[in-house]
A tleap script that builds the chain and sets N, CA, C and O, in Angstrom:
source leaprc.protein.ff14SB
mol = sequence {
  NMET ASP ARG LEU ALA GLU PHE THR PHE ALA
  ALA VAL PRO TYR PHE GLU SER GLU PHE PRO
  VAL ALA LEU ASN GLY GLY ILE PHE GLY ALA
  PHE PRO GLU LEU ALA GLU SER LEU LYS GLU
  LYS ALA ALA PRO GLN ALA ARG LEU ILE PRO
  ALA GLU VAL PRO PRO VAL TYR GLY ALA ALA
  THR GLU ALA LEU TRP ASN LEU GLY ILE PRO
  GLU THR GLU TYR PHE LYS GLN THR PHE MET
  LYS GLU TYR CGLY
}
set mol.1.N position { 0.020 16.543 0.448 }
set mol.1.CA position { 1.137 15.668 0.285 }
set mol.1.C position { 2.253 16.001 1.272 }
set mol.1.O position { 3.027 15.128 1.665 }
set mol.2.N position { 2.328 17.265 1.667 }
set mol.2.CA position { 3.344 17.646 2.657 }
set mol.2.C position { 3.171 16.852 3.952 }
set mol.2.O position { 4.144 16.346 4.512 }
set mol.3.N position { 1.943 16.748 4.417 }
set mol.3.CA position { 1.682 16.045 5.682 }
set mol.3.C position { 1.975 14.554 5.550 }
set mol.3.O position { 2.551 13.953 6.456 }
set mol.4.N position { 1.584 13.954 4.427 }
set mol.4.CA position { 1.885 12.534 4.214 }
set mol.4.C position { 3.390 12.312 4.145 }
set mol.4.O position { 3.900 11.331 4.686 }
set mol.5.N position { 4.092 13.204 3.491 }
set mol.5.CA position { 5.545 13.083 3.391 }
set mol.5.C position { 6.188 13.139 4.773 }
set mol.5.O position { 7.190 12.465 5.013 }
set mol.6.N position { 5.629 13.930 5.681 }
set mol.6.CA position { 6.172 14.017 7.041 }
set mol.6.C position { 6.184 12.647 7.717 }
set mol.6.O position { 7.101 12.333 8.476 }
set mol.7.N position { 5.169 11.840 7.442 }
set mol.7.CA position { 5.116 10.501 8.036 }
set mol.7.C position { 6.298 9.653 7.585 }
set mol.7.O position { 6.822 8.856 8.363 }
set mol.8.N position { 6.716 9.816 6.343 }
set mol.8.CA position { 7.851 9.012 5.866 }
set mol.8.C position { 9.134 9.405 6.584 }
set mol.8.O position { 9.967 8.549 6.883 }
set mol.9.N position { 9.295 10.674 6.856 }
set mol.9.CA position { 10.482 11.119 7.604 }
set mol.9.C position { 10.432 10.621 9.051 }
set mol.9.O position { 11.465 10.297 9.638 }
set mol.10.N position { 9.236 10.563 9.614 }
set mol.10.CA position { 9.095 10.058 10.985 }
set mol.10.C position { 9.444 8.569 11.057 }
set mol.10.O position { 9.855 8.089 12.114 }
set mol.11.N position { 9.293 7.846 9.980 }
set mol.11.CA position { 9.576 6.407 9.966 }
set mol.11.C position { 11.062 6.087 9.808 }
set mol.11.O position { 11.496 4.995 10.173 }
set mol.12.N position { 11.830 7.004 9.282 }
set mol.12.CA position { 13.248 6.758 8.971 }
set mol.12.C position { 14.033 6.149 10.138 }
set mol.12.O position { 14.777 5.194 9.915 }
set mol.13.N position { 13.903 6.659 11.377 }
set mol.13.CA position { 14.706 6.091 12.471 }
set mol.13.C position { 14.402 4.619 12.783 }
set mol.13.O position { 15.194 3.951 13.449 }
set mol.14.N position { 13.282 4.124 12.314 }
set mol.14.CA position { 12.883 2.758 12.624 }
set mol.14.C position { 13.366 1.730 11.594 }
set mol.14.O position { 13.128 0.534 11.755 }
set mol.15.N position { 14.035 2.187 10.551 }
set mol.15.CA position { 14.513 1.306 9.494 }
set mol.15.C position { 15.993 1.553 9.250 }
set mol.15.O position { 16.468 2.684 9.343 }
set mol.16.N position { 16.707 0.497 8.942 }
set mol.16.CA position { 18.139 0.616 8.688 }
set mol.16.C position { 18.434 1.096 7.274 }
set mol.16.O position { 19.504 1.645 7.010 }
set mol.17.N position { 17.495 0.892 6.375 }
set mol.17.CA position { 17.689 1.302 4.981 }
set mol.17.C position { 16.325 1.598 4.369 }
set mol.17.O position { 15.402 2.025 5.062 }
set mol.18.N position { 16.210 1.372 3.097 }
set mol.18.CA position { 14.953 1.630 2.381 }
set mol.18.C position { 13.794 0.883 3.042 }
set mol.18.O position { 13.970 -0.220 3.560 }
set mol.19.N position { 12.609 1.494 3.018 }
set mol.19.CA position { 11.425 0.845 3.573 }
set mol.19.C position { 10.230 1.076 2.651 }
set mol.19.O position { 10.142 2.114 1.995 }
set mol.20.N position { 9.310 0.109 2.600 }
set mol.20.CA position { 8.161 0.226 1.695 }
set mol.20.C position { 7.063 1.107 2.279 }
set mol.20.O position { 6.818 1.100 3.486 }
set mol.21.N position { 6.412 1.858 1.414 }
set mol.21.CA position { 5.248 2.662 1.769 }
set mol.21.C position { 4.175 2.355 0.724 }
set mol.21.O position { 4.324 2.701 -0.448 }
set mol.22.N position { 3.094 1.704 1.155 }
set mol.22.CA position { 2.024 1.339 0.226 }
set mol.22.C position { 1.121 2.544 -0.025 }
set mol.22.O position { 0.658 3.202 0.907 }
set mol.23.N position { 0.887 2.812 -1.292 }
set mol.23.CA position { -0.038 3.883 -1.681 }
set mol.23.C position { -1.357 3.218 -2.041 }
set mol.23.O position { -1.501 2.624 -3.109 }
set mol.24.N position { -2.305 3.329 -1.141 }
set mol.24.CA position { -3.575 2.666 -1.357 }
set mol.24.C position { -4.697 3.684 -1.238 }
set mol.24.O position { -4.571 4.699 -0.554 }
set mol.25.N position { -5.772 3.395 -1.904 }
set mol.25.CA position { -6.930 4.276 -1.861 }
set mol.25.C position { -7.187 4.927 -3.206 }
set mol.25.O position { -6.297 5.023 -4.051 }
set mol.26.N position { -8.396 5.364 -3.384 }
set mol.26.CA position { -8.829 5.909 -4.659 }
set mol.26.C position { -8.105 7.162 -5.111 }
set mol.26.O position { -7.962 7.397 -6.311 }
set mol.27.N position { -7.650 7.964 -4.172 }
set mol.27.CA position { -7.040 9.239 -4.554 }
set mol.27.C position { -5.776 9.031 -5.388 }
set mol.27.O position { -5.542 9.761 -6.352 }
set mol.28.N position { -4.959 8.038 -5.024 }
set mol.28.CA position { -3.732 7.802 -5.785 }
set mol.28.C position { -4.026 7.153 -7.130 }
set mol.28.O position { -3.300 7.371 -8.100 }
set mol.29.N position { -5.083 6.359 -7.191 }
set mol.29.CA position { -5.477 5.758 -8.463 }
set mol.29.C position { -6.069 6.779 -9.418 }
set mol.29.O position { -5.808 6.740 -10.621 }
set mol.30.N position { -6.859 7.685 -8.884 }
set mol.30.CA position { -7.533 8.677 -9.713 }
set mol.30.C position { -6.620 9.838 -10.094 }
set mol.30.O position { -6.808 10.464 -11.137 }
set mol.31.N position { -5.640 10.124 -9.256 }
set mol.31.CA position { -4.758 11.262 -9.487 }
set mol.31.C position { -3.296 10.836 -9.340 }
set mol.31.O position { -2.682 11.104 -8.308 }
set mol.32.N position { -2.731 10.180 -10.350 }
set mol.32.CA position { -1.349 9.709 -10.254 }
set mol.32.C position { -0.343 10.833 -9.990 }
set mol.32.O position { 0.743 10.587 -9.464 }
set mol.33.N position { -0.700 12.045 -10.351 }
set mol.33.CA position { 0.208 13.167 -10.113 }
set mol.33.C position { 0.410 13.410 -8.614 }
set mol.33.O position { 1.434 13.962 -8.208 }
set mol.34.N position { -0.554 13.005 -7.799 }
set mol.34.CA position { -0.390 13.149 -6.354 }
set mol.34.C position { 0.665 12.174 -5.831 }
set mol.34.O position { 1.431 12.510 -4.928 }
set mol.35.N position { 0.704 10.980 -6.393 }
set mol.35.CA position { 1.736 10.015 -6.005 }
set mol.35.C position { 3.111 10.557 -6.376 }
set mol.35.O position { 4.068 10.405 -5.617 }
set mol.36.N position { 3.207 11.182 -7.528 }
set mol.36.CA position { 4.485 11.768 -7.953 }
set mol.36.C position { 4.877 12.916 -7.024 }
set mol.36.O position { 6.049 13.066 -6.679 }
set mol.37.N position { 3.911 13.714 -6.626 }
set mol.37.CA position { 4.179 14.811 -5.699 }
set mol.37.C position { 4.675 14.274 -4.359 }
set mol.37.O position { 5.616 14.815 -3.777 }
set mol.38.N position { 4.045 13.218 -3.876 }
set mol.38.CA position { 4.465 12.616 -2.617 }
set mol.38.C position { 5.878 12.060 -2.741 }
set mol.38.O position { 6.689 12.214 -1.828 }
set mol.39.N position { 6.170 11.425 -3.848 }
set mol.39.CA position { 7.498 10.850 -4.066 }
set mol.39.C position { 8.580 11.927 -3.987 }
set mol.39.O position { 9.654 11.698 -3.431 }
set mol.40.N position { 8.292 13.090 -4.543 }
set mol.40.CA position { 9.254 14.197 -4.536 }
set mol.40.C position { 9.499 14.746 -3.130 }
set mol.40.O position { 10.578 15.261 -2.838 }
set mol.41.N position { 8.488 14.632 -2.259 }
set mol.41.CA position { 8.578 15.230 -0.930 }
set mol.41.C position { 8.935 14.232 0.168 }
set mol.41.O position { 9.316 14.633 1.267 }
set mol.42.N position { 8.817 12.943 -0.119 }
set mol.42.CA position { 9.024 11.904 0.888 }
set mol.42.C position { 10.499 11.710 1.199 }
set mol.42.O position { 11.375 12.162 0.462 }
set mol.43.N position { 10.750 11.032 2.302 }
set mol.43.CA position { 12.116 10.683 2.681 }
set mol.43.C position { 12.739 9.841 1.572 }
set mol.43.O position { 12.059 9.008 0.973 }
set mol.44.N position { 14.027 10.048 1.292 }
set mol.44.CA position { 14.681 9.293 0.226 }
set mol.44.C position { 14.643 7.777 0.445 }
set mol.44.O position { 14.695 7.011 -0.517 }
set mol.45.N position { 14.554 7.348 1.699 }
set mol.45.CA position { 14.520 5.921 2.006 }
set mol.45.C position { 13.147 5.291 1.762 }
set mol.45.O position { 13.024 4.066 1.734 }
set mol.46.N position { 12.127 6.109 1.589 }
set mol.46.CA position { 10.769 5.599 1.392 }
set mol.46.C position { 10.597 5.118 -0.050 }
set mol.46.O position { 10.739 5.888 -1.000 }
set mol.47.N position { 10.286 3.820 -0.187 }
set mol.47.CA position { 10.028 3.252 -1.514 }
set mol.47.C position { 8.511 3.182 -1.673 }
set mol.47.O position { 7.862 2.327 -1.070 }
set mol.48.N position { 7.951 4.070 -2.474 }
set mol.48.CA position { 6.505 4.139 -2.659 }
set mol.48.C position { 6.045 3.035 -3.604 }
set mol.48.O position { 6.578 2.870 -4.701 }
set mol.49.N position { 5.055 2.291 -3.158 }
set mol.49.CA position { 4.547 1.156 -3.920 }
set mol.49.C position { 3.062 1.360 -4.183 }
set mol.49.O position { 2.268 1.359 -3.243 }
set mol.50.N position { 2.670 1.535 -5.450 }
set mol.50.CA position { 1.239 1.635 -5.749 }
set mol.50.C position { 0.554 0.298 -5.451 }
set mol.50.O position { 1.055 -0.759 -5.836 }
set mol.51.N position { -0.562 0.347 -4.784 }
set mol.51.CA position { -1.291 -0.873 -4.436 }
set mol.51.C position { -1.933 -1.487 -5.674 }
set mol.51.O position { -2.417 -0.785 -6.562 }
set mol.52.N position { -1.922 -2.807 -5.708 }
set mol.52.CA position { -2.557 -3.537 -6.808 }
set mol.52.C position { -3.952 -4.012 -6.427 }
set mol.52.O position { -4.721 -4.449 -7.283 }
set mol.53.N position { -4.273 -3.925 -5.150 }
set mol.53.CA position { -5.557 -4.414 -4.650 }
set mol.53.C position { -6.185 -3.346 -3.760 }
set mol.53.O position { -5.470 -2.492 -3.235 }
set mol.54.N position { -7.495 -3.374 -3.579 }
set mol.54.CA position { -8.142 -2.397 -2.699 }
set mol.54.C position { -7.809 -2.683 -1.234 }
set mol.54.O position { -7.439 -3.808 -0.895 }
set mol.55.N position { -7.936 -1.682 -0.365 }
set mol.55.CA position { -7.602 -1.875 1.045 }
set mol.55.C position { -8.330 -3.042 1.713 }
set mol.55.O position { -7.772 -3.692 2.597 }
set mol.56.N position { -9.545 -3.308 1.308 }
set mol.56.CA position { -10.321 -4.380 1.929 }
set mol.56.C position { -9.718 -5.756 1.666 }
set mol.56.O position { -10.035 -6.712 2.373 }
set mol.57.N position { -8.869 -5.866 0.676 }
set mol.57.CA position { -8.229 -7.144 0.390 }
set mol.57.C position { -7.368 -7.598 1.577 }
set mol.57.O position { -7.294 -8.792 1.869 }
set mol.58.N position { -6.736 -6.671 2.242 }
set mol.58.CA position { -5.946 -7.011 3.425 }
set mol.58.C position { -6.807 -7.624 4.515 }
set mol.58.O position { -6.384 -8.570 5.180 }
set mol.59.N position { -8.003 -7.101 4.705 }
set mol.59.CA position { -8.914 -7.662 5.703 }
set mol.59.C position { -9.333 -9.076 5.305 }
set mol.59.O position { -9.442 -9.957 6.159 }
set mol.60.N position { -9.566 -9.290 4.024 }
set mol.60.CA position { -9.955 -10.618 3.550 }
set mol.60.C position { -8.829 -11.628 3.748 }
set mol.60.O position { -9.078 -12.759 4.166 }
set mol.61.N position { -7.607 -11.233 3.454 }
set mol.61.CA position { -6.495 -12.171 3.624 }
set mol.61.C position { -6.209 -12.423 5.113 }
set mol.61.O position { -5.798 -13.521 5.486 }
set mol.62.N position { -6.425 -11.419 5.952 }
set mol.62.CA position { -6.248 -11.640 7.385 }
set mol.62.C position { -7.309 -12.606 7.910 }
set mol.62.O position { -7.022 -13.437 8.773 }
set mol.63.N position { -8.529 -12.499 7.392 }
set mol.63.CA position { -9.581 -13.440 7.792 }
set mol.63.C position { -9.183 -14.862 7.411 }
set mol.63.O position { -9.385 -15.793 8.191 }
set mol.64.N position { -8.620 -15.035 6.220 }
set mol.64.CA position { -8.134 -16.365 5.823 }
set mol.64.C position { -7.069 -16.849 6.799 }
set mol.64.O position { -7.117 -17.987 7.265 }
set mol.65.N position { -6.109 -15.982 7.106 }
set mol.65.CA position { -5.013 -16.332 8.003 }
set mol.65.C position { -5.557 -16.760 9.370 }
set mol.65.O position { -5.103 -17.752 9.942 }
set mol.66.N position { -6.532 -16.007 9.888 }
set mol.66.CA position { -7.120 -16.330 11.189 }
set mol.66.C position { -7.825 -17.687 11.182 }
set mol.66.O position { -7.934 -18.344 12.217 }
set mol.67.N position { -8.299 -18.098 10.010 }
set mol.67.CA position { -8.960 -19.394 9.877 }
set mol.67.C position { -7.990 -20.515 9.526 }
set mol.67.O position { -8.384 -21.676 9.417 }
set mol.68.N position { -6.720 -20.162 9.349 }
set mol.68.CA position { -5.731 -21.170 8.993 }
set mol.68.C position { -5.791 -21.584 7.533 }
set mol.68.O position { -5.322 -22.662 7.167 }
set mol.69.N position { -6.366 -20.733 6.702 }
set mol.69.CA position { -6.493 -21.034 5.274 }
set mol.69.C position { -5.441 -20.235 4.514 }
set mol.69.O position { -5.359 -19.018 4.678 }
set mol.70.N position { -4.641 -20.894 3.691 }
set mol.70.CA position { -3.609 -20.146 2.951 }
set mol.70.C position { -4.214 -19.284 1.845 }
set mol.70.O position { -5.186 -19.667 1.194 }
set mol.71.N position { -3.618 -18.125 1.654 }
set mol.71.CA position { -4.017 -17.258 0.548 }
set mol.71.C position { -3.405 -17.829 -0.732 }
set mol.71.O position { -2.222 -18.166 -0.770 }
set mol.72.N position { -4.206 -17.930 -1.748 }
set mol.72.CA position { -3.713 -18.473 -3.016 }
set mol.72.C position { -3.922 -17.456 -4.130 }
set mol.72.O position { -4.665 -16.487 -3.972 }
set mol.73.N position { -3.270 -17.684 -5.234 }
set mol.73.CA position { -3.466 -16.827 -6.405 }
set mol.73.C position { -4.913 -16.925 -6.896 }
set mol.73.O position { -5.484 -15.941 -7.367 }
set mol.74.N position { -5.497 -18.117 -6.782 }
set mol.74.CA position { -6.898 -18.301 -7.180 }
set mol.74.C position { -7.806 -17.406 -6.330 }
set mol.74.O position { -8.720 -16.766 -6.850 }
set mol.75.N position { -7.545 -17.369 -5.017 }
set mol.75.CA position { -8.342 -16.503 -4.144 }
set mol.75.C position { -8.223 -15.051 -4.591 }
set mol.75.O position { -9.223 -14.343 -4.708 }
set mol.76.N position { -6.986 -14.612 -4.841 }
set mol.76.CA position { -6.764 -13.227 -5.246 }
set mol.76.C position { -7.490 -12.915 -6.550 }
set mol.76.O position { -8.160 -11.889 -6.660 }
set mol.77.N position { -7.358 -13.791 -7.530 }
set mol.77.CA position { -8.013 -13.561 -8.824 }
set mol.77.C position { -9.528 -13.524 -8.681 }
set mol.77.O position { -10.192 -12.663 -9.258 }
set mol.78.N position { -10.071 -14.462 -7.909 }
set mol.78.CA position { -11.529 -14.503 -7.704 }
set mol.78.C position { -11.999 -13.278 -6.940 }
set mol.78.O position { -13.018 -12.680 -7.284 }
set mol.79.N position { -11.260 -12.903 -5.904 }
set mol.79.CA position { -11.612 -11.723 -5.120 }
set mol.79.C position { -11.661 -10.495 -6.010 }
set mol.79.O position { -12.636 -9.744 -5.983 }
set mol.80.N position { -10.610 -10.283 -6.802 }
set mol.80.CA position { -10.556 -9.097 -7.644 }
set mol.80.C position { -11.642 -9.098 -8.716 }
set mol.80.O position { -12.176 -8.042 -9.055 }
set mol.81.N position { -11.967 -10.250 -9.242 }
set mol.81.CA position { -13.035 -10.352 -10.239 }
set mol.81.C position { -14.385 -9.995 -9.621 }
set mol.81.O position { -15.163 -9.239 -10.203 }
set mol.82.N position { -14.654 -10.541 -8.446 }
set mol.82.CA position { -15.923 -10.291 -7.791 }
set mol.82.C position { -16.006 -8.885 -7.206 }
set mol.82.O position { -17.075 -8.275 -7.198 }
set mol.83.N position { -14.880 -8.371 -6.716 }
set mol.83.CA position { -14.860 -7.034 -6.108 }
set mol.83.C position { -15.071 -5.950 -7.166 }
set mol.83.O position { -15.816 -4.992 -6.959 }
set mol.84.N position { -14.399 -6.127 -8.299 }
set mol.84.CA position { -14.427 -5.110 -9.348 }
set mol.84.C position { -15.736 -4.993 -10.019 }
set mol.84.O position { -15.896 -4.173 -10.923 }
savepdb mol mol.pdb
quit
């Protein structure tokens, strides 16, 4: 968590105020105490956001965007149902 926290401090000069940091991946889901540890060590401006979707969801929505298809709530619900 120390190394991950260093990244948040490196980002501080690029933002005028608070900035979002997405916590994605199985490790944060399986071990919530690691997210808490990171929060304690991260830059105060870093707003840690637990991900609601798996990382591959971003690739799926980008594929839609590249095809000119809007992402909808129906797509998200169907994706999560089929993915899970």
